[in-house]
C-alpha positions in Angstrom: -11.5 -0.8 -3.1 -10.2 -1.8 -6.5 -6.6 -1.6 -7.9 -8.4 0.7 -10.5 -9.6 3.0 -7.8 -6.3 3.2 -6.3 -4.8 4.3 -9.5 -7.5 6.9 -10.1 -6.8 8.3 -6.6 -2.9 8.4 -7.2 -3.3 10.0 -10.7 -5.9 12.6 -9.3 -3.4 13.7 -6.8 -0.4 13.8 -9.4 -2.7 15.8 -11.5 -3.2 18.5 -8.7 0.6 18.7 -8.3 1.4 16.3 -5.5 5.0 15.2 -5.3 4.8 12.8 -2.5 1.9 10.4 -1.9 1.7 8.2 1.1 -1.1 5.5 1.1 -1.8 4.1 4.5 -3.8 0.9 4.4 -6.0 0.5 7.4 -9.6 0.0 8.4 -10.9 -3.1 9.3 -8.0 -5.5 8.9 -5.9 -4.7 5.9 -4.3 -8.2 5.8 -7.7 -9.9 5.2 -7.6 -8.3 1.5 -4.9 -10.7 0.7 -1.6 -10.8 -0.9 -2.9 -10.9 -4.5 -4.5 -7.3 -4.2 -1.3 -5.8 -2.7 1.0 -7.3 -5.3 -1.5 -6.0 -8.1 -1.2 -2.5 -6.4 2.6 -2.7 -6.3 2.6 -3.6 -10.1 0.4 -0.7 -10.9 2.4 1.6 -8.6 5.6 0.6 -10.4 3.9 1.8 -13.7 3.2 5.1 -12.0 6.8 5.4 -10.8 8.1 4.7 -14.2 5.9 7.4 -15.7 6.8 9.9 -12.9 10.3 9.2 -11.7 10.4 12.3 -9.3 7.2 11.2 -7.6 7.7 9.7 -4.0 4.9 7.0 -3.8 4.9 5.3 -0.4 2.9 2.8 1.4 2.2 2.1 5.0 -0.2 -0.3 6.8 -1.9 -0.3 10.2 -2.7 -3.8 11.4 -3.4 -5.9 14.3 -1.0 -8.4 12.6 -2.9 -11.6 13.6 -2.7 -12.7 9.9 1.1 -12.0 9.6 2.9 -14.9 7.9 6.4 -15.1 6.7 5.2 -14.4 3.1 3.6 -11.3 4.2 6.8 -10.3 6.0 8.8 -10.8 2.9 6.3 -8.9 0.8 6.2 -5.9 3.3 9.9 -5.7 3.3 10.6 -6.1 -0.3 8.0 -3.4 -1.0 9.2 -1.0 1.8 5.9 -0.9 3.2 5.8 0.8 6.7 3.9 -1.2 9.3 2.0 0.1 12.5 0.6 -2.3 14.7 -2.4 -2.0 17.1 -2.9 -4.4 20.1 -6.4 -5.7 20.2 -8.1 -7.8 22.9 -6.3 -9.7 25.5 
């Protein structure tokens, strides 16, 4: 998925009257997409929030956390991204 696709989805939901949008990143392992992608999404969402101040736009992530690093932790915390974890394997 591209950042542009994320924006099209968000704007489509806004157009039909959604006042709260929660995107949950999962499927495969979302941390594999890399921080640059999620940083670009957060920048795009900041523009949407500025345009629609009453909109509640939230993010969550479901991950096995095997790729979690201190940098990821700082990013998730700074952007208020809720995290659920699955336990895979042994």
